[in-house]
mmCIF file of the N, C-alpha and C atoms, coordinates in Angstrom:
data_MODEL
# 
_entry.id   MODEL 
# 
loop_
_atom_site.group_PDB 
_atom_site.id 
_atom_site.type_symbol 
_atom_site.label_atom_id 
_atom_site.label_alt_id 
_atom_site.label_comp_id 
_atom_site.label_asym_id 
_atom_site.label_entity_id 
_atom_site.label_seq_id 
_atom_site.pdbx_PDB_ins_code 
_atom_site.Cartn_x 
_atom_site.Cartn_y 
_atom_site.Cartn_z 
_atom_site.occupancy 
_atom_site.B_iso_or_equiv 
_atom_site.pdbx_formal_charge 
_atom_site.auth_seq_id 
_atom_site.auth_comp_id 
_atom_site.auth_asym_id 
_atom_site.auth_atom_id 
_atom_site.pdbx_PDB_model_num 
ATOM 1   N N  . MET A 1 1  ? -85.525 -148.421 130.985 1.00 0.00 ? 1  MET A N  1 
ATOM 2   C CA . MET A 1 1  ? -86.250 -148.172 129.758 1.00 0.00 ? 1  MET A CA 1 
ATOM 3   C C  . MET A 1 1  ? -85.474 -148.794 128.591 1.00 0.00 ? 1  MET A C  1 
ATOM 4   N N  . LYS A 1 2  ? -86.168 -149.497 127.757 1.00 0.00 ? 2  LYS A N  1 
ATOM 5   C CA . LYS A 1 2  ? -85.529 -150.116 126.597 1.00 0.00 ? 2  LYS A CA 1 
ATOM 6   C C  . LYS A 1 2  ? -85.509 -149.126 125.443 1.00 0.00 ? 2  LYS A C  1 
ATOM 7   N N  . GLN A 1 3  ? -84.472 -149.255 124.626 1.00 0.00 ? 3  GLN A N  1 
ATOM 8   C CA . GLN A 1 3  ? -84.309 -148.378 123.478 1.00 0.00 ? 3  GLN A CA 1 
ATOM 9   C C  . GLN A 1 3  ? -84.058 -149.229 122.240 1.00 0.00 ? 3  GLN A C  1 
ATOM 10  N N  . LYS A 1 4  ? -84.668 -148.862 121.153 1.00 0.00 ? 4  LYS A N  1 
ATOM 11  C CA . LYS A 1 4  ? -84.518 -149.606 119.906 1.00 0.00 ? 4  LYS A CA 1 
ATOM 12  C C  . LYS A 1 4  ? -83.169 -149.277 119.264 1.00 0.00 ? 4  LYS A C  1 
ATOM 13  N N  . MET A 1 5  ? -82.557 -150.327 118.654 1.00 0.00 ? 5  MET A N  1 
ATOM 14  C CA . MET A 1 5  ? -81.306 -150.120 117.932 1.00 0.00 ? 5  MET A CA 1 
ATOM 15  C C  . MET A 1 5  ? -81.262 -151.075 116.747 1.00 0.00 ? 5  MET A C  1 
ATOM 16  N N  . SER A 1 6  ? -80.488 -150.746 115.762 1.00 0.00 ? 6  SER A N  1 
ATOM 17  C CA . SER A 1 6  ? -80.374 -151.563 114.561 1.00 0.00 ? 6  SER A CA 1 
ATOM 18  C C  . SER A 1 6  ? -78.967 -152.127 114.466 1.00 0.00 ? 6  SER A C  1 
ATOM 19  N N  . ILE A 1 7  ? -78.862 -153.441 114.143 1.00 0.00 ? 7  ILE A N  1 
ATOM 20  C CA . ILE A 1 7  ? -77.559 -154.081 113.992 1.00 0.00 ? 7  ILE A CA 1 
ATOM 21  C C  . ILE A 1 7  ? -77.559 -154.929 112.726 1.00 0.00 ? 7  ILE A C  1 
ATOM 22  N N  . THR A 1 8  ? -76.378 -155.275 112.263 1.00 0.00 ? 8  THR A N  1 
ATOM 23  C CA . THR A 1 8  ? -76.222 -156.144 111.097 1.00 0.00 ? 8  THR A CA 1 
ATOM 24  C C  . THR A 1 8  ? -75.497 -157.413 111.558 1.00 0.00 ? 8  THR A C  1 
ATOM 25  N N  . ILE A 1 9  ? -76.102 -158.572 111.253 1.00 0.00 ? 9  ILE A N  1 
ATOM 26  C CA . ILE A 1 9  ? -75.556 -159.858 111.699 1.00 0.00 ? 9  ILE A CA 1 
ATOM 27  C C  . ILE A 1 9  ? -75.600 -160.836 110.520 1.00 0.00 ? 9  ILE A C  1 
ATOM 28  N N  . GLU A 1 10 ? -74.598 -161.692 110.440 1.00 0.00 ? 10 GLU A N  1 
ATOM 29  C CA . GLU A 1 10 ? -74.562 -162.728 109.402 1.00 0.00 ? 10 GLU A CA 1 
ATOM 30  C C  . GLU A 1 10 ? -75.833 -163.575 109.437 1.00 0.00 ? 10 GLU A C  1 
ATOM 31  N N  . LYS A 1 11 ? -76.330 -163.942 108.279 1.00 0.00 ? 11 LYS A N  1 
ATOM 32  C CA . LYS A 1 11 ? -77.562 -164.735 108.174 1.00 0.00 ? 11 LYS A CA 1 
ATOM 33  C C  . LYS A 1 11 ? -77.445 -166.064 108.918 1.00 0.00 ? 11 LYS A C  1 
ATOM 34  N N  . SER A 1 12 ? -76.285 -166.685 108.868 1.00 0.00 ? 12 SER A N  1 
ATOM 35  C CA . SER A 1 12 ? -76.112 -167.975 109.565 1.00 0.00 ? 12 SER A CA 1 
ATOM 36  C C  . SER A 1 12 ? -76.296 -167.823 111.071 1.00 0.00 ? 12 SER A C  1 
ATOM 37  N N  . ILE A 1 13 ? -75.868 -166.696 111.620 1.00 0.00 ? 13 ILE A N  1 
ATOM 38  C CA . ILE A 1 13 ? -76.049 -166.448 113.051 1.00 0.00 ? 13 ILE A CA 1 
ATOM 39  C C  . ILE A 1 13 ? -77.516 -166.185 113.351 1.00 0.00 ? 13 ILE A C  1 
ATOM 40  N N  . ILE A 1 14 ? -78.175 -165.426 112.491 1.00 0.00 ? 14 ILE A N  1 
ATOM 41  C CA . ILE A 1 14 ? -79.607 -165.162 112.667 1.00 0.00 ? 14 ILE A CA 1 
ATOM 42  C C  . ILE A 1 14 ? -80.390 -166.470 112.656 1.00 0.00 ? 14 ILE A C  1 
ATOM 43  N N  . ASN A 1 15 ? -80.032 -167.375 111.764 1.00 0.00 ? 15 ASN A N  1 
ATOM 44  C CA . ASN A 1 15 ? -80.707 -168.677 111.712 1.00 0.00 ? 15 ASN A CA 1 
ATOM 45  C C  . ASN A 1 15 ? -80.571 -169.433 113.028 1.00 0.00 ? 15 ASN A C  1 
ATOM 46  N N  . LYS A 1 16 ? -79.380 -169.384 113.621 1.00 0.00 ? 16 LYS A N  1 
ATOM 47  C CA . LYS A 1 16 ? -79.161 -170.060 114.900 1.00 0.00 ? 16 LYS A CA 1 
ATOM 48  C C  . LYS A 1 16 ? -79.974 -169.402 116.012 1.00 0.00 ? 16 LYS A C  1 
ATOM 49  N N  . ILE A 1 17 ? -80.046 -168.077 115.994 1.00 0.00 ? 17 ILE A N  1 
ATOM 50  C CA . ILE A 1 17 ? -80.852 -167.354 116.982 1.00 0.00 ? 17 ILE A CA 1 
ATOM 51  C C  . ILE A 1 17 ? -82.316 -167.727 116.829 1.00 0.00 ? 17 ILE A C  1 
ATOM 52  N N  . GLU A 1 18 ? -82.801 -167.750 115.592 1.00 0.00 ? 18 GLU A N  1 
ATOM 53  C CA . GLU A 1 18 ? -84.198 -168.101 115.333 1.00 0.00 ? 18 GLU A CA 1 
ATOM 54  C C  . GLU A 1 18 ? -84.514 -169.522 115.778 1.00 0.00 ? 18 GLU A C  1 
ATOM 55  N N  . ASP A 1 19 ? -83.563 -170.435 115.652 1.00 0.00 ? 19 ASP A N  1 
ATOM 56  C CA . ASP A 1 19 ? -83.755 -171.803 116.144 1.00 0.00 ? 19 ASP A CA 1 
ATOM 57  C C  . ASP A 1 19 ? -83.996 -171.807 117.647 1.00 0.00 ? 19 ASP A C  1 
ATOM 58  N N  . LYS A 1 20 ? -83.220 -170.999 118.383 1.00 0.00 ? 20 LYS A N  1 
ATOM 59  C CA . LYS A 1 20 ? -83.392 -170.915 119.842 1.00 0.00 ? 20 LYS A CA 1 
ATOM 60  C C  . LYS A 1 20 ? -84.747 -170.312 120.193 1.00 0.00 ? 20 LYS A C  1 
ATOM 61  N N  . VAL A 1 21 ? -85.161 -169.299 119.446 1.00 0.00 ? 21 VAL A N  1 
ATOM 62  C CA . VAL A 1 21 ? -86.471 -168.672 119.674 1.00 0.00 ? 21 VAL A CA 1 
ATOM 63  C C  . VAL A 1 21 ? -87.579 -169.678 119.366 1.00 0.00 ? 21 VAL A C  1 
ATOM 64  N N  . ASP A 1 22 ? -87.475 -170.362 118.234 1.00 0.00 ? 22 ASP A N  1 
ATOM 65  C CA . ASP A 1 22 ? -88.499 -171.339 117.832 1.00 0.00 ? 22 ASP A CA 1 
ATOM 66  C C  . ASP A 1 22 ? -88.631 -172.484 118.831 1.00 0.00 ? 22 ASP A C  1 
ATOM 67  N N  . SER A 1 23 ? -87.523 -172.835 119.492 1.00 0.00 ? 23 SER A N  1 
ATOM 68  C CA . SER A 1 23 ? -87.575 -173.931 120.465 1.00 0.00 ? 23 SER A CA 1 
ATOM 69  C C  . SER A 1 23 ? -88.117 -173.474 121.819 1.00 0.00 ? 23 SER A C  1 
ATOM 70  N N  . GLY A 1 24 ? -88.363 -172.168 121.957 1.00 0.00 ? 24 GLY A N  1 
ATOM 71  C CA . GLY A 1 24 ? -88.971 -171.649 123.174 1.00 0.00 ? 24 GLY A CA 1 
ATOM 72  C C  . GLY A 1 24 ? -87.982 -171.232 124.254 1.00 0.00 ? 24 GLY A C  1 
ATOM 73  N N  . ILE A 1 25 ? -86.700 -171.296 123.953 1.00 0.00 ? 25 ILE A N  1 
ATOM 74  C CA . ILE A 1 25 ? -85.695 -170.917 124.943 1.00 0.00 ? 25 ILE A CA 1 
ATOM 75  C C  . ILE A 1 25 ? -85.729 -169.406 125.194 1.00 0.00 ? 25 ILE A C  1 
ATOM 76  N N  . PHE A 1 26 ? -85.970 -168.635 124.139 1.00 0.00 ? 26 PHE A N  1 
ATOM 77  C CA . PHE A 1 26 ? -86.062 -167.179 124.236 1.00 0.00 ? 26 PHE A CA 1 
ATOM 78  C C  . PHE A 1 26 ? -87.385 -166.711 123.649 1.00 0.00 ? 26 PHE A C  1 
ATOM 79  N N  . ARG A 1 27 ? -87.898 -165.579 124.159 1.00 0.00 ? 27 ARG A N  1 
ATOM 80  C CA . ARG A 1 27 ? -89.187 -165.053 123.689 1.00 0.00 ? 27 ARG A CA 1 
ATOM 81  C C  . ARG A 1 27 ? -89.122 -164.563 122.250 1.00 0.00 ? 27 ARG A C  1 
ATOM 82  N N  . ASN A 1 28 ? -87.992 -163.947 121.900 1.00 0.00 ? 28 ASN A N  1 
ATOM 83  C CA . ASN A 1 28 ? -87.813 -163.379 120.567 1.00 0.00 ? 28 ASN A CA 1 
ATOM 84  C C  . ASN A 1 28 ? -86.329 -163.099 120.347 1.00 0.00 ? 28 ASN A C  1 
ATOM 85  N N  . LYS A 1 29 ? -85.980 -162.597 119.172 1.00 0.00 ? 29 LYS A N  1 
ATOM 86  C CA . LYS A 1 29 ? -84.570 -162.348 118.866 1.00 0.00 ? 29 LYS A CA 1 
ATOM 87  C C  . LYS A 1 29 ? -83.980 -161.265 119.769 1.00 0.00 ? 29 LYS A C  1 
ATOM 88  N N  . SER A 1 30 ? -84.767 -160.258 120.092 1.00 0.00 ? 30 SER A N  1 
ATOM 89  C CA . SER A 1 30 ? -84.281 -159.205 120.987 1.00 0.00 ? 30 SER A CA 1 
ATOM 90  C C  . SER A 1 30 ? -83.933 -159.766 122.361 1.00 0.00 ? 30 SER A C  1 
ATOM 91  N N  . HIS A 1 31 ? -84.772 -160.670 122.857 1.00 0.00 ? 31 HIS A N  1 
ATOM 92  C CA . HIS A 1 31 ? -84.512 -161.304 124.150 1.00 0.00 ? 31 HIS A CA 1 
ATOM 93  C C  . HIS A 1 31 ? -83.188 -162.067 124.092 1.00 0.00 ? 31 HIS A C  1 
ATOM 94  N N  . PHE A 1 32 ? -82.959 -162.811 123.027 1.00 0.00 ? 32 PHE A N  1 
ATOM 95  C CA . PHE A 1 32 ? -81.707 -163.549 122.864 1.00 0.00 ? 32 PHE A CA 1 
ATOM 96  C C  . PHE A 1 32 ? -80.510 -162.600 122.857 1.00 0.00 ? 32 PHE A C  1 
ATOM 97  N N  . ILE A 1 33 ? -80.572 -161.546 122.054 1.00 0.00 ? 33 ILE A N  1 
ATOM 98  C CA . ILE A 1 33 ? -79.449 -160.607 121.933 1.00 0.00 ? 33 ILE A CA 1 
ATOM 99  C C  . ILE A 1 33 ? -79.177 -159.929 123.271 1.00 0.00 ? 33 ILE A C  1 
ATOM 100 N N  . GLU A 1 34 ? -80.236 -159.501 123.959 1.00 0.00 ? 34 GLU A N  1 
ATOM 101 C CA . GLU A 1 34 ? -80.060 -158.852 125.260 1.00 0.00 ? 34 GLU A CA 1 
ATOM 102 C C  . GLU A 1 34 ? -79.395 -159.812 126.258 1.00 0.00 ? 34 GLU A C  1 
ATOM 103 N N  . TYR A 1 35 ? -79.846 -161.053 126.275 1.00 0.00 ? 35 TYR A N  1 
ATOM 104 C CA . TYR A 1 35 ? -79.254 -162.068 127.155 1.00 0.00 ? 35 TYR A CA 1 
ATOM 105 C C  . TYR A 1 35 ? -77.774 -162.272 126.814 1.00 0.00 ? 35 TYR A C  1 
ATOM 106 N N  . ALA A 1 36 ? -77.470 -162.439 125.533 1.00 0.00 ? 36 ALA A N  1 
ATOM 107 C CA . ALA A 1 36 ? -76.094 -162.704 125.101 1.00 0.00 ? 36 ALA A CA 1 
ATOM 108 C C  . ALA A 1 36 ? -75.165 -161.536 125.438 1.00 0.00 ? 36 ALA A C  1 
ATOM 109 N N  . VAL A 1 37 ? -75.624 -160.324 125.227 1.00 0.00 ? 37 VAL A N  1 
ATOM 110 C CA . VAL A 1 37 ? -74.802 -159.148 125.532 1.00 0.00 ? 37 VAL A CA 1 
ATOM 111 C C  . VAL A 1 37 ? -74.568 -159.045 127.036 1.00 0.00 ? 37 VAL A C  1 
ATOM 112 N N  . ASN A 1 38 ? -75.609 -159.291 127.825 1.00 0.00 ? 38 ASN A N  1 
ATOM 113 C CA . ASN A 1 38 ? -75.448 -159.269 129.285 1.00 0.00 ? 38 ASN A CA 1 
ATOM 114 C C  . ASN A 1 38 ? -74.430 -160.307 129.745 1.00 0.00 ? 38 ASN A C  1 
ATOM 115 N N  . GLN A 1 39 ? -74.482 -161.508 129.171 1.00 0.00 ? 39 GLN A N  1 
ATOM 116 C CA . GLN A 1 39 ? -73.525 -162.563 129.531 1.00 0.00 ? 39 GLN A CA 1 
ATOM 117 C C  . GLN A 1 39 ? -72.100 -162.129 129.188 1.00 0.00 ? 39 GLN A C  1 
ATOM 118 N N  . LEU A 1 40 ? -71.929 -161.539 128.017 1.00 0.00 ? 40 LEU A N  1 
ATOM 119 C CA . LEU A 1 40 ? -70.600 -161.080 127.598 1.00 0.00 ? 40 LEU A CA 1 
ATOM 120 C C  . LEU A 1 40 ? -70.090 -159.979 128.530 1.00 0.00 ? 40 LEU A C  1 
ATOM 121 N N  . LEU A 1 41 ? -70.935 -159.023 128.858 1.00 0.00 ? 41 LEU A N  1 
ATOM 122 C CA . LEU A 1 41 ? -70.524 -157.935 129.746 1.00 0.00 ? 41 LEU A CA 1 
ATOM 123 C C  . LEU A 1 41 ? -70.154 -158.459 131.132 1.00 0.00 ? 41 LEU A C  1 
ATOM 124 N N  . ARG A 1 42 ? -70.925 -159.416 131.646 1.00 0.00 ? 42 ARG A N  1 
ATOM 125 C CA . ARG A 1 42 ? -70.605 -160.004 132.944 1.00 0.00 ? 42 ARG A CA 1 
ATOM 126 C C  . ARG A 1 42 ? -69.262 -160.721 132.910 1.00 0.00 ? 42 ARG A C  1 
ATOM 127 N N  . SER A 1 43 ? -69.005 -161.460 131.835 1.00 0.00 ? 43 SER A N  1 
ATOM 128 C CA . SER A 1 43 ? -67.739 -162.203 131.742 1.00 0.00 ? 43 SER A CA 1 
ATOM 129 C C  . SER A 1 43 ? -66.549 -161.248 131.608 1.00 0.00 ? 43 SER A C  1 
ATOM 130 N N  . GLN A 1 44 ? -66.766 -160.085 131.040 1.00 0.00 ? 44 GLN A N  1 
ATOM 131 C CA . GLN A 1 44 ? -65.693 -159.099 130.892 1.00 0.00 ? 44 GLN A CA 1 
ATOM 132 C C  . GLN A 1 44 ? -65.349 -158.443 132.230 1.00 0.00 ? 44 GLN A C  1 
ATOM 133 N N  . ASN A 1 45 ? -66.296 -158.452 133.176 1.00 0.00 ? 45 ASN A N  1 
ATOM 134 C CA . ASN A 1 45 ? -66.086 -157.818 134.475 1.00 0.00 ? 45 ASN A CA 1 
ATOM 135 C C  . ASN A 1 45 ? -65.491 -158.767 135.500 1.00 0.00 ? 45 ASN A C  1 
ATOM 136 N N  . GLU A 1 46 ? -65.286 -160.013 135.147 1.00 0.00 ? 46 GLU A N  1 
ATOM 137 C CA . GLU A 1 46 ? -64.751 -161.000 136.113 1.00 0.00 ? 46 GLU A CA 1 
ATOM 138 C C  . GLU A 1 46 ? -63.262 -160.886 136.246 1.00 0.00 ? 46 GLU A C  1 
# 
């Protein structure tokens, strides 16, 4: 089950995320953030 959460991110980072979403790589900003966090967690477990 997904749960909503609020975060604060630098505008320059948001712009880069939006570029990835606009290019079709990710469905939306939440999809990007979820993917990025999963990648970070996986790399921490190696």
